Biotite code that builds the C-alpha atoms (Angstrom):
import biotite.structure as struc

atoms = struc.array([
    struc.Atom([-27.148, -95.002, -138.574], chain_id="A", res_id=1, res_name="MET", atom_name="CA", element="C"),
    struc.Atom([-28.965, -97.793, -140.463], chain_id="A", res_id=2, res_name="LEU", atom_name="CA", element="C"),
    struc.Atom([-27.140, -99.266, -143.669], chain_id="A", res_id=3, res_name="GLY", atom_name="CA", element="C"),
    struc.Atom([-24.979, -96.004, -144.328], chain_id="A", res_id=4, res_name="GLY", atom_name="CA", element="C"),
    struc.Atom([-28.272, -94.092, -143.840], chain_id="A", res_id=5, res_name="TYR", atom_name="CA", element="C"),
    struc.Atom([-28.611, -91.417, -140.757], chain_id="A", res_id=6, res_name="VAL", atom_name="CA", element="C"),
    struc.Atom([-31.798, -90.907, -139.379], chain_id="A", res_id=7, res_name="LEU", atom_name="CA", element="C"),
    struc.Atom([-32.069, -87.348, -137.645], chain_id="A", res_id=8, res_name="ASP", atom_name="CA", element="C"),
    struc.Atom([-32.083, -87.985, -133.867], chain_id="A", res_id=9, res_name="THR", atom_name="CA", element="C"),
    struc.Atom([-34.487, -85.406, -133.273], chain_id="A", res_id=10, res_name="ARG", atom_name="CA", element="C"),
    struc.Atom([-37.144, -87.144, -135.180], chain_id="A", res_id=11, res_name="SER", atom_name="CA", element="C"),
    struc.Atom([-36.335, -90.282, -133.157], chain_id="A", res_id=12, res_name="VAL", atom_name="CA", element="C"),
    struc.Atom([-37.271, -88.483, -130.012], chain_id="A", res_id=13, res_name="ARG", atom_name="CA", element="C"),
    struc.Atom([-39.974, -86.466, -131.308], chain_id="A", res_id=14, res_name="GLU", atom_name="CA", element="C"),
    struc.Atom([-41.852, -89.320, -133.655], chain_id="A", res_id=15, res_name="TYR", atom_name="CA", element="C"),
    struc.Atom([-40.424, -92.601, -131.647], chain_id="A", res_id=16, res_name="SER", atom_name="CA", element="C"),
    struc.Atom([-40.451, -94.377, -135.143], chain_id="A", res_id=17, res_name="PRO", atom_name="CA", element="C"),
    struc.Atom([-40.869, -98.439, -135.100], chain_id="A", res_id=18, res_name="THR", atom_name="CA", element="C"),
    struc.Atom([-38.753, -100.803, -136.868], chain_id="A", res_id=19, res_name="LYS", atom_name="CA", element="C"),
    struc.Atom([-41.387, -100.839, -139.409], chain_id="A", res_id=20, res_name="PHE", atom_name="CA", element="C"),
    struc.Atom([-40.957, -97.164, -140.150], chain_id="A", res_id=21, res_name="HIS", atom_name="CA", element="C"),
    struc.Atom([-37.065, -97.240, -139.730], chain_id="A", res_id=22, res_name="LEU", atom_name="CA", element="C"),
    struc.Atom([-36.747, -100.060, -142.240], chain_id="A", res_id=23, res_name="PHE", atom_name="CA", element="C"),
    struc.Atom([-39.028, -98.230, -145.023], chain_id="A", res_id=24, res_name="PHE", atom_name="CA", element="C"),
    struc.Atom([-36.931, -94.901, -143.995], chain_id="A", res_id=25, res_name="ALA", atom_name="CA", element="C"),
    struc.Atom([-33.871, -96.812, -144.942], chain_id="A", res_id=26, res_name="TRP", atom_name="CA", element="C"),
    struc.Atom([-35.495, -98.323, -148.277], chain_id="A", res_id=27, res_name="LEU", atom_name="CA", element="C"),
    struc.Atom([-36.720, -94.922, -149.433], chain_id="A", res_id=28, res_name="LEU", atom_name="CA", element="C"),
    struc.Atom([-33.452, -93.144, -149.048], chain_id="A", res_id=29, res_name="ARG", atom_name="CA", element="C"),
    struc.Atom([-32.681, -92.746, -152.515], chain_id="A", res_id=30, res_name="TRP", atom_name="CA", element="C"),
    struc.Atom([-35.790, -91.892, -153.761], chain_id="A", res_id=31, res_name="PRO", atom_name="CA", element="C"),
    struc.Atom([-35.970, -89.108, -150.948], chain_id="A", res_id=32, res_name="VAL", atom_name="CA", element="C"),
    struc.Atom([-32.505, -88.119, -151.780], chain_id="A", res_id=33, res_name="ARG", atom_name="CA", element="C"),
    struc.Atom([-33.700, -87.598, -155.322], chain_id="A", res_id=34, res_name="LEU", atom_name="CA", element="C"),
    struc.Atom([-36.725, -85.662, -154.147], chain_id="A", res_id=35, res_name="LEU", atom_name="CA", element="C"),
    struc.Atom([-34.588, -83.397, -152.120], chain_id="A", res_id=36, res_name="VAL", atom_name="CA", element="C"),
    struc.Atom([-32.068, -82.770, -155.247], chain_id="A", res_id=37, res_name="PHE", atom_name="CA", element="C"),
    struc.Atom([-35.033, -82.000, -157.255], chain_id="A", res_id=38, res_name="LEU", atom_name="CA", element="C"),
    struc.Atom([-36.066, -79.218, -154.828], chain_id="A", res_id=39, res_name="LYS", atom_name="CA", element="C"),
    struc.Atom([-39.610, -80.774, -154.597], chain_id="A", res_id=40, res_name="ILE", atom_name="CA", element="C"),
    struc.Atom([-41.621, -79.294, -151.585], chain_id="A", res_id=41, res_name="ASP", atom_name="CA", element="C"),
    struc.Atom([-42.721, -81.838, -149.116], chain_id="A", res_id=42, res_name="PRO", atom_name="CA", element="C"),
    struc.Atom([-46.395, -79.899, -149.128], chain_id="A", res_id=43, res_name="ASN", atom_name="CA", element="C"),
    struc.Atom([-46.753, -80.895, -152.922], chain_id="A", res_id=44, res_name="TRP", atom_name="CA", element="C"),
    struc.Atom([-45.929, -84.636, -151.976], chain_id="A", res_id=45, res_name="ILE", atom_name="CA", element="C"),
    struc.Atom([-48.374, -84.736, -148.937], chain_id="A", res_id=46, res_name="THR", atom_name="CA", element="C"),
    struc.Atom([-51.082, -83.336, -151.696], chain_id="A", res_id=47, res_name="ALA", atom_name="CA", element="C"),
    struc.Atom([-50.032, -86.075, -153.975], chain_id="A", res_id=48, res_name="LEU", atom_name="CA", element="C"),
    struc.Atom([-50.770, -88.556, -151.292], chain_id="A", res_id=49, res_name="SER", atom_name="CA", element="C"),
    struc.Atom([-54.280, -87.326, -150.933], chain_id="A", res_id=50, res_name="VAL", atom_name="CA", element="C"),
    struc.Atom([-54.765, -88.092, -154.689], chain_id="A", res_id=51, res_name="GLY", atom_name="CA", element="C"),
    struc.Atom([-53.654, -91.444, -154.174], chain_id="A", res_id=52, res_name="CYS", atom_name="CA", element="C"),
    struc.Atom([-55.773, -92.268, -151.475], chain_id="A", res_id=53, res_name="ALA", atom_name="CA", element="C"),
    struc.Atom([-59.015, -90.949, -153.349], chain_id="A", res_id=54, res_name="ILE", atom_name="CA", element="C"),
    struc.Atom([-57.898, -93.083, -156.291], chain_id="A", res_id=55, res_name="TYR", atom_name="CA", element="C"),
    struc.Atom([-57.431, -96.267, -153.932], chain_id="A", res_id=56, res_name="ALA", atom_name="CA", element="C"),
    struc.Atom([-60.926, -95.258, -152.421], chain_id="A", res_id=57, res_name="ALA", atom_name="CA", element="C"),
    struc.Atom([-62.345, -95.123, -155.893], chain_id="A", res_id=58, res_name="TYR", atom_name="CA", element="C"),
    struc.Atom([-61.027, -98.342, -157.159], chain_id="A", res_id=59, res_name="ALA", atom_name="CA", element="C"),
    struc.Atom([-62.051, -100.117, -153.907], chain_id="A", res_id=60, res_name="ILE", atom_name="CA", element="C"),
    struc.Atom([-65.452, -98.628, -154.355], chain_id="A", res_id=61, res_name="PHE", atom_name="CA", element="C"),
    struc.Atom([-65.746, -100.206, -157.900], chain_id="A", res_id=62, res_name="HIS", atom_name="CA", element="C"),
    struc.Atom([-63.917, -103.671, -156.909], chain_id="A", res_id=63, res_name="GLY", atom_name="CA", element="C"),
    struc.Atom([-60.588, -103.038, -158.782], chain_id="A", res_id=64, res_name="TRP", atom_name="CA", element="C"),
    struc.Atom([-58.686, -104.611, -155.910], chain_id="A", res_id=65, res_name="TRP", atom_name="CA", element="C"),
    struc.Atom([-54.969, -104.476, -157.782], chain_id="A", res_id=66, res_name="TRP", atom_name="CA", element="C"),
    struc.Atom([-55.564, -101.032, -158.500], chain_id="A", res_id=67, res_name="TYR", atom_name="CA", element="C"),
    struc.Atom([-56.447, -100.082, -154.865], chain_id="A", res_id=68, res_name="ALA", atom_name="CA", element="C"),
    struc.Atom([-53.382, -101.750, -153.675], chain_id="A", res_id=69, res_name="ILE", atom_name="CA", element="C"),
    struc.Atom([-51.190, -99.736, -156.206], chain_id="A", res_id=70, res_name="LEU", atom_name="CA", element="C"),
    struc.Atom([-52.913, -96.484, -154.797], chain_id="A", res_id=71, res_name="GLY", atom_name="CA", element="C"),
    struc.Atom([-52.541, -97.235, -151.149], chain_id="A", res_id=72, res_name="ILE", atom_name="CA", element="C"),
    struc.Atom([-48.910, -98.196, -151.778], chain_id="A", res_id=73, res_name="LEU", atom_name="CA", element="C"),
    struc.Atom([-48.142, -95.032, -153.579], chain_id="A", res_id=74, res_name="LEU", atom_name="CA", element="C"),
    struc.Atom([-49.958, -93.196, -150.888], chain_id="A", res_id=75, res_name="ASP", atom_name="CA", element="C"),
    struc.Atom([-48.022, -94.897, -148.339], chain_id="A", res_id=76, res_name="GLY", atom_name="CA", element="C"),
    struc.Atom([-44.770, -93.828, -149.987], chain_id="A", res_id=77, res_name="PHE", atom_name="CA", element="C"),
    struc.Atom([-45.790, -90.178, -150.273], chain_id="A", res_id=78, res_name="CYS", atom_name="CA", element="C"),
    struc.Atom([-46.847, -90.225, -146.339], chain_id="A", res_id=79, res_name="ASP", atom_name="CA", element="C"),
    struc.Atom([-43.404, -91.780, -145.513], chain_id="A", res_id=80, res_name="MET", atom_name="CA", element="C"),
    struc.Atom([-41.461, -89.524, -148.097], chain_id="A", res_id=81, res_name="SER", atom_name="CA", element="C"),
    struc.Atom([-42.806, -86.168, -147.165], chain_id="A", res_id=82, res_name="ASP", atom_name="CA", element="C"),
    struc.Atom([-41.331, -86.094, -143.578], chain_id="A", res_id=83, res_name="GLY", atom_name="CA", element="C"),
    struc.Atom([-38.212, -87.259, -144.570], chain_id="A", res_id=84, res_name="GLU", atom_name="CA", element="C"),
    struc.Atom([-37.917, -84.713, -147.369], chain_id="A", res_id=85, res_name="VAL", atom_name="CA", element="C"),
    struc.Atom([-38.842, -82.054, -144.811], chain_id="A", res_id=86, res_name="ALA", atom_name="CA", element="C"),
    struc.Atom([-36.231, -82.839, -142.522], chain_id="A", res_id=87, res_name="ARG", atom_name="CA", element="C"),
    struc.Atom([-33.837, -83.016, -145.089], chain_id="A", res_id=88, res_name="ARG", atom_name="CA", element="C"),
    struc.Atom([-34.797, -79.470, -146.255], chain_id="A", res_id=89, res_name="MET", atom_name="CA", element="C"),
    struc.Atom([-34.364, -77.241, -143.134], chain_id="A", res_id=90, res_name="PRO", atom_name="CA", element="C"),
    struc.Atom([-33.770, -73.919, -144.920], chain_id="A", res_id=91, res_name="ASN", atom_name="CA", element="C"),
    struc.Atom([-37.392, -73.843, -146.193], chain_id="A", res_id=92, res_name="ARG", atom_name="CA", element="C"),
    struc.Atom([-39.514, -70.692, -145.654], chain_id="A", res_id=93, res_name="ARG", atom_name="CA", element="C"),
    struc.Atom([-41.054, -70.746, -142.312], chain_id="A", res_id=94, res_name="THR", atom_name="CA", element="C"),
    struc.Atom([-44.393, -70.199, -143.558], chain_id="A", res_id=95, res_name="ALA", atom_name="CA", element="C"),
    struc.Atom([-44.153, -73.321, -145.867], chain_id="A", res_id=96, res_name="LEU", atom_name="CA", element="C"),
    struc.Atom([-43.079, -75.593, -142.616], chain_id="A", res_id=97, res_name="LYS", atom_name="CA", element="C"),
    struc.Atom([-45.899, -74.291, -140.632], chain_id="A", res_id=98, res_name="GLN", atom_name="CA", element="C"),
    struc.Atom([-48.337, -74.894, -143.435], chain_id="A", res_id=99, res_name="TRP", atom_name="CA", element="C"),
    struc.Atom([-46.899, -78.279, -143.819], chain_id="A", res_id=100, res_name="GLY", atom_name="CA", element="C"),
    struc.Atom([-47.112, -79.074, -140.005], chain_id="A", res_id=101, res_name="GLU", atom_name="CA", element="C"),
    struc.Atom([-50.902, -78.397, -140.295], chain_id="A", res_id=102, res_name="LEU", atom_name="CA", element="C"),
    struc.Atom([-51.650, -80.035, -143.618], chain_id="A", res_id=103, res_name="LEU", atom_name="CA", element="C"),
    struc.Atom([-49.791, -83.529, -142.666], chain_id="A", res_id=104, res_name="ASP", atom_name="CA", element="C"),
    struc.Atom([-52.109, -84.280, -139.624], chain_id="A", res_id=105, res_name="PRO", atom_name="CA", element="C"),
    struc.Atom([-55.248, -83.033, -141.397], chain_id="A", res_id=106, res_name="VAL", atom_name="CA", element="C"),
    struc.Atom([-54.497, -84.803, -144.803], chain_id="A", res_id=107, res_name="THR", atom_name="CA", element="C"),
    struc.Atom([-54.004, -88.165, -142.811], chain_id="A", res_id=108, res_name="ASP", atom_name="CA", element="C"),
    struc.Atom([-57.628, -87.984, -141.383], chain_id="A", res_id=109, res_name="ARG", atom_name="CA", element="C"),
    struc.Atom([-58.977, -87.195, -144.815], chain_id="A", res_id=110, res_name="ILE", atom_name="CA", element="C"),
    struc.Atom([-57.229, -90.139, -146.670], chain_id="A", res_id=111, res_name="LYS", atom_name="CA", element="C"),
    struc.Atom([-58.324, -92.376, -144.039], chain_id="A", res_id=112, res_name="ASP", atom_name="CA", element="C"),
    struc.Atom([-62.039, -91.300, -144.367], chain_id="A", res_id=113, res_name="ALA", atom_name="CA", element="C"),
    struc.Atom([-61.756, -91.682, -148.120], chain_id="A", res_id=114, res_name="PHE", atom_name="CA", element="C"),
    struc.Atom([-60.441, -95.383, -147.953], chain_id="A", res_id=115, res_name="LEU", atom_name="CA", element="C"),
    struc.Atom([-63.340, -95.841, -145.447], chain_id="A", res_id=116, res_name="PHE", atom_name="CA", element="C"),
    struc.Atom([-66.015, -94.483, -147.756], chain_id="A", res_id=117, res_name="ILE", atom_name="CA", element="C"),
    struc.Atom([-64.697, -96.620, -150.542], chain_id="A", res_id=118, res_name="GLY", atom_name="CA", element="C"),
    struc.Atom([-64.930, -99.744, -148.387], chain_id="A", res_id=119, res_name="ILE", atom_name="CA", element="C"),
    struc.Atom([-68.624, -98.565, -147.258], chain_id="A", res_id=120, res_name="ILE", atom_name="CA", element="C"),
    struc.Atom([-69.514, -97.630, -150.921], chain_id="A", res_id=121, res_name="GLY", atom_name="CA", element="C"),
    struc.Atom([-68.346, -101.149, -152.098], chain_id="A", res_id=122, res_name="TYR", atom_name="CA", element="C"),
    struc.Atom([-70.508, -102.781, -149.122], chain_id="A", res_id=123, res_name="SER", atom_name="CA", element="C"),
    struc.Atom([-73.774, -100.859, -149.655], chain_id="A", res_id=124, res_name="LEU", atom_name="CA", element="C"),
    struc.Atom([-77.054, -102.987, -149.942], chain_id="A", res_id=125, res_name="PRO", atom_name="CA", element="C"),
    struc.Atom([-78.244, -105.067, -151.546], chain_id="A", res_id=126, res_name="PRO", atom_name="CA", element="C"),
    struc.Atom([-74.571, -106.533, -151.996], chain_id="A", res_id=127, res_name="LYS", atom_name="CA", element="C"),
    struc.Atom([-74.358, -106.712, -148.101], chain_id="A", res_id=128, res_name="TYR", atom_name="CA", element="C"),
    struc.Atom([-76.724, -106.289, -145.213], chain_id="A", res_id=129, res_name="ASN", atom_name="CA", element="C"),
    struc.Atom([-77.261, -102.683, -143.877], chain_id="A", res_id=130, res_name="GLY", atom_name="CA", element="C"),
    struc.Atom([-75.830, -103.705, -140.403], chain_id="A", res_id=131, res_name="TRP", atom_name="CA", element="C"),
    struc.Atom([-72.486, -104.466, -142.170], chain_id="A", res_id=132, res_name="PHE", atom_name="CA", element="C"),
    struc.Atom([-72.455, -100.901, -143.370], chain_id="A", res_id=133, res_name="CYS", atom_name="CA", element="C"),
    struc.Atom([-73.480, -99.563, -139.918], chain_id="A", res_id=134, res_name="LEU", atom_name="CA", element="C"),
    struc.Atom([-70.302, -101.353, -138.553], chain_id="A", res_id=135, res_name="LEU", atom_name="CA", element="C"),
    struc.Atom([-68.202, -99.820, -140.978], chain_id="A", res_id=136, res_name="LEU", atom_name="CA", element="C"),
    struc.Atom([-69.490, -96.381, -140.239], chain_id="A", res_id=137, res_name="ALA", atom_name="CA", element="C"),
    struc.Atom([-69.025, -96.814, -136.716], chain_id="A", res_id=138, res_name="PHE", atom_name="CA", element="C"),
    struc.Atom([-65.210, -98.209, -137.302], chain_id="A", res_id=139, res_name="SER", atom_name="CA", element="C"),
    struc.Atom([-64.802, -95.063, -139.477], chain_id="A", res_id=140, res_name="MET", atom_name="CA", element="C"),
    struc.Atom([-66.028, -92.860, -136.452], chain_id="A", res_id=141, res_name="SER", atom_name="CA", element="C"),
    struc.Atom([-64.048, -94.699, -134.116], chain_id="A", res_id=142, res_name="SER", atom_name="CA", element="C"),
    struc.Atom([-60.607, -94.279, -136.217], chain_id="A", res_id=143, res_name="HIS", atom_name="CA", element="C"),
    struc.Atom([-61.486, -90.212, -136.508], chain_id="A", res_id=144, res_name="THR", atom_name="CA", element="C"),
    struc.Atom([-62.242, -90.083, -132.792], chain_id="A", res_id=145, res_name="ILE", atom_name="CA", element="C"),
    struc.Atom([-59.267, -91.968, -131.816], chain_id="A", res_id=146, res_name="SER", atom_name="CA", element="C"),
    struc.Atom([-57.280, -89.334, -133.478], chain_id="A", res_id=147, res_name="SER", atom_name="CA", element="C"),
    struc.Atom([-59.160, -86.654, -131.825], chain_id="A", res_id=148, res_name="TYR", atom_name="CA", element="C"),
    struc.Atom([-58.416, -88.363, -128.221], chain_id="A", res_id=149, res_name="ILE", atom_name="CA", element="C"),
    struc.Atom([-54.686, -88.299, -128.850], chain_id="A", res_id=150, res_name="ARG", atom_name="CA", element="C"),
    struc.Atom([-54.523, -84.810, -130.049], chain_id="A", res_id=151, res_name="THR", atom_name="CA", element="C"),
    struc.Atom([-56.399, -83.730, -126.897], chain_id="A", res_id=152, res_name="LYS", atom_name="CA", element="C"),
    struc.Atom([-54.159, -85.651, -124.720], chain_id="A", res_id=153, res_name="VAL", atom_name="CA", element="C"),
    struc.Atom([-50.984, -84.521, -126.160], chain_id="A", res_id=154, res_name="GLU", atom_name="CA", element="C"),
    struc.Atom([-52.263, -80.895, -125.861], chain_id="A", res_id=155, res_name="SER", atom_name="CA", element="C"),
    struc.Atom([-52.264, -81.192, -122.354], chain_id="A", res_id=156, res_name="MET", atom_name="CA", element="C"),
    struc.Atom([-48.603, -82.254, -122.474], chain_id="A", res_id=157, res_name="GLN", atom_name="CA", element="C"),
    struc.Atom([-49.230, -85.910, -121.934], chain_id="A", res_id=158, res_name="ALA", atom_name="CA", element="C"),
    struc.Atom([-48.581, -88.990, -123.924], chain_id="A", res_id=159, res_name="ARG", atom_name="CA", element="C"),
    struc.Atom([-50.531, -91.965, -124.618], chain_id="A", res_id=160, res_name="LEU", atom_name="CA", element="C"),
    struc.Atom([-48.924, -95.604, -124.751], chain_id="A", res_id=161, res_name="GLN", atom_name="CA", element="C"),
    struc.Atom([-47.658, -96.915, -127.971], chain_id="A", res_id=162, res_name="ALA", atom_name="CA", element="C"),
    struc.Atom([-50.510, -96.991, -130.777], chain_id="A", res_id=163, res_name="ASP", atom_name="CA", element="C"),
    struc.Atom([-51.048, -100.717, -130.820], chain_id="A", res_id=164, res_name="LYS", atom_name="CA", element="C"),
    struc.Atom([-52.566, -102.755, -132.581], chain_id="A", res_id=165, res_name="PRO", atom_name="CA", element="C"),
    struc.Atom([-53.321, -100.034, -135.299], chain_id="A", res_id=166, res_name="LEU", atom_name="CA", element="C"),
    struc.Atom([-51.055, -97.418, -136.187], chain_id="A", res_id=167, res_name="THR", atom_name="CA", element="C"),
    struc.Atom([-51.903, -95.472, -139.505], chain_id="A", res_id=168, res_name="ARG", atom_name="CA", element="C"),
    struc.Atom([-49.317, -97.740, -141.319], chain_id="A", res_id=169, res_name="ALA", atom_name="CA", element="C"),
    struc.Atom([-50.880, -100.766, -140.067], chain_id="A", res_id=170, res_name="THR", atom_name="CA", element="C"),
    struc.Atom([-54.213, -99.499, -141.084], chain_id="A", res_id=171, res_name="PHE", atom_name="CA", element="C"),
    struc.Atom([-53.130, -99.140, -144.621], chain_id="A", res_id=172, res_name="HIS", atom_name="CA", element="C"),
    struc.Atom([-51.506, -102.775, -144.364], chain_id="A", res_id=173, res_name="VAL", atom_name="CA", element="C"),
    struc.Atom([-54.557, -104.285, -143.247], chain_id="A", res_id=174, res_name="THR", atom_name="CA", element="C"),
    struc.Atom([-56.745, -102.314, -146.084], chain_id="A", res_id=175, res_name="VAL", atom_name="CA", element="C"),
    struc.Atom([-54.173, -103.936, -148.553], chain_id="A", res_id=176, res_name="ILE", atom_name="CA", element="C"),
    struc.Atom([-54.708, -107.469, -146.881], chain_id="A", res_id=177, res_name="ALA", atom_name="CA", element="C"),
    struc.Atom([-58.373, -106.787, -147.535], chain_id="A", res_id=178, res_name="VAL", atom_name="CA", element="C"),
    struc.Atom([-57.886, -105.911, -151.159], chain_id="A", res_id=179, res_name="CYS", atom_name="CA", element="C"),
    struc.Atom([-55.645, -108.971, -151.472], chain_id="A", res_id=180, res_name="LEU", atom_name="CA", element="C"),
    struc.Atom([-58.084, -111.399, -149.994], chain_id="A", res_id=181, res_name="CYS", atom_name="CA", element="C"),
    struc.Atom([-60.723, -110.296, -152.509], chain_id="A", res_id=182, res_name="GLN", atom_name="CA", element="C"),
    struc.Atom([-58.198, -110.191, -155.668], chain_id="A", res_id=183, res_name="ALA", atom_name="CA", element="C"),
    struc.Atom([-57.086, -113.868, -154.994], chain_id="A", res_id=184, res_name="LEU", atom_name="CA", element="C"),
    struc.Atom([-60.667, -115.066, -153.521], chain_id="A", res_id=185, res_name="SER", atom_name="CA", element="C"),
    struc.Atom([-62.842, -117.584, -155.816], chain_id="A", res_id=186, res_name="TRP", atom_name="CA", element="C"),
    struc.Atom([-65.665, -115.517, -157.319], chain_id="A", res_id=187, res_name="PRO", atom_name="CA", element="C"),
    struc.Atom([-68.380, -117.765, -155.523], chain_id="A", res_id=188, res_name="SER", atom_name="CA", element="C"),
    struc.Atom([-66.741, -117.077, -152.137], chain_id="A", res_id=189, res_name="SER", atom_name="CA", element="C"),
    struc.Atom([-65.769, -113.165, -152.967], chain_id="A", res_id=190, res_name="GLU", atom_name="CA", element="C"),
    struc.Atom([-68.497, -111.690, -150.933], chain_id="A", res_id=191, res_name="GLN", atom_name="CA", element="C"),
    struc.Atom([-67.808, -113.714, -147.861], chain_id="A", res_id=192, res_name="SER", atom_name="CA", element="C"),
    struc.Atom([-64.215, -113.201, -147.960], chain_id="A", res_id=193, res_name="PHE", atom_name="CA", element="C"),
    struc.Atom([-64.789, -109.336, -148.064], chain_id="A", res_id=194, res_name="PHE", atom_name="CA", element="C"),
    struc.Atom([-67.186, -109.563, -145.108], chain_id="A", res_id=195, res_name="LEU", atom_name="CA", element="C"),
    struc.Atom([-64.983, -111.660, -142.678], chain_id="A", res_id=196, res_name="TRP", atom_name="CA", element="C"),
    struc.Atom([-61.613, -110.299, -143.713], chain_id="A", res_id=197, res_name="SER", atom_name="CA", element="C"),
    struc.Atom([-63.098, -106.406, -143.411], chain_id="A", res_id=198, res_name="THR", atom_name="CA", element="C"),
    struc.Atom([-64.732, -107.410, -140.142], chain_id="A", res_id=199, res_name="VAL", atom_name="CA", element="C"),
    struc.Atom([-61.542, -109.060, -138.742], chain_id="A", res_id=200, res_name="VAL", atom_name="CA", element="C"),
    struc.Atom([-58.601, -106.985, -140.023], chain_id="A", res_id=201, res_name="LEU", atom_name="CA", element="C"),
    struc.Atom([-60.104, -103.508, -140.189], chain_id="A", res_id=202, res_name="VAL", atom_name="CA", element="C"),
    struc.Atom([-63.399, -103.187, -137.883], chain_id="A", res_id=203, res_name="CYS", atom_name="CA", element="C"),
    struc.Atom([-62.242, -105.107, -134.878], chain_id="A", res_id=204, res_name="ALA", atom_name="CA", element="C"),
    struc.Atom([-58.741, -103.475, -134.530], chain_id="A", res_id=205, res_name="PRO", atom_name="CA", element="C"),
    struc.Atom([-60.010, -100.116, -135.039], chain_id="A", res_id=206, res_name="THR", atom_name="CA", element="C"),
    struc.Atom([-62.818, -100.439, -132.480], chain_id="A", res_id=207, res_name="ILE", atom_name="CA", element="C"),
    struc.Atom([-60.390, -101.952, -130.208], chain_id="A", res_id=208, res_name="TYR", atom_name="CA", element="C"),
    struc.Atom([-57.948, -98.883, -130.634], chain_id="A", res_id=209, res_name="MET", atom_name="CA", element="C"),
    struc.Atom([-61.138, -96.622, -129.995], chain_id="A", res_id=210, res_name="PHE", atom_name="CA", element="C"),
    struc.Atom([-61.954, -98.252, -126.883], chain_id="A", res_id=211, res_name="MET", atom_name="CA", element="C"),
    struc.Atom([-58.146, -98.424, -125.519], chain_id="A", res_id=212, res_name="ARG", atom_name="CA", element="C"),
    struc.Atom([-57.651, -94.932, -126.091], chain_id="A", res_id=213, res_name="ARG", atom_name="CA", element="C"),
    struc.Atom([-60.671, -93.897, -124.166], chain_id="A", res_id=214, res_name="LEU", atom_name="CA", element="C"),
    struc.Atom([-59.309, -96.050, -121.433], chain_id="A", res_id=215, res_name="GLN", atom_name="CA", element="C"),
    struc.Atom([-55.988, -94.751, -121.511], chain_id="A", res_id=216, res_name="MET", atom_name="CA", element="C"),
    struc.Atom([-57.089, -91.101, -121.549], chain_id="A", res_id=217, res_name="SER", atom_name="CA", element="C"),
    struc.Atom([-59.515, -91.549, -118.667], chain_id="A", res_id=218, res_name="TYR", atom_name="CA", element="C"),
    struc.Atom([-56.288, -92.615, -116.645], chain_id="A", res_id=219, res_name="HIS", atom_name="CA", element="C"),
    struc.Atom([-54.468, -89.461, -117.974], chain_id="A", res_id=220, res_name="VAL", atom_name="CA", element="C"),
    struc.Atom([-57.091, -86.980, -117.198], chain_id="A", res_id=221, res_name="PHE", atom_name="CA", element="C"),
    struc.Atom([-57.811, -88.458, -113.711], chain_id="A", res_id=222, res_name="ASN", atom_name="CA", element="C"),
    struc.Atom([-54.322, -88.167, -112.780], chain_id="A", res_id=223, res_name="ASN", atom_name="CA", element="C"),
    struc.Atom([-54.119, -84.408, -113.663], chain_id="A", res_id=224, res_name="GLN", atom_name="CA", element="C"),
])
């Protein structure tokens, strides 16, 4: 129990939520209850989150940093709400549940890809060097492949260690941090701020996570 809010113990064992997730689960308890009361299907919430991510990517592409932050926050709200709503609606049709289980991880990858595409689109020459765009593209590929590695390992009834330092929630926070740096930077230093904040906050953790998961998966497969 967290401040009167009871989290399903099955979800704790299955999803192993961090303190970050528990805090926001507590914070969103009233919006979630409202969505359940209105009988809003979680799959519609998931679909709405894709629209929010596309909006955020479009805003990043045009350098509208505050709008991008708003889009990412709305995406995060939908992303955390759909699972909680689904667990509070156990009487949904089986077909809708199965569709939601497929839809959620697929849309996660799509949303992350859109955010990367927005960053890459903003970074295209002549604004930035082509090597920076290649680094972003490699980071995007690393992020996607990391998810595939985790899925492949878990399909073999194995489990990787904690997804640090870059969970999906943390990835969203880092993109928000980049947008915030841009929104608050001086016009004369805007380009250098974006370059270094993106490299440090997005590219480096993403590539590190990719290499880390490769190493962990090697040990898992080697011990089969």
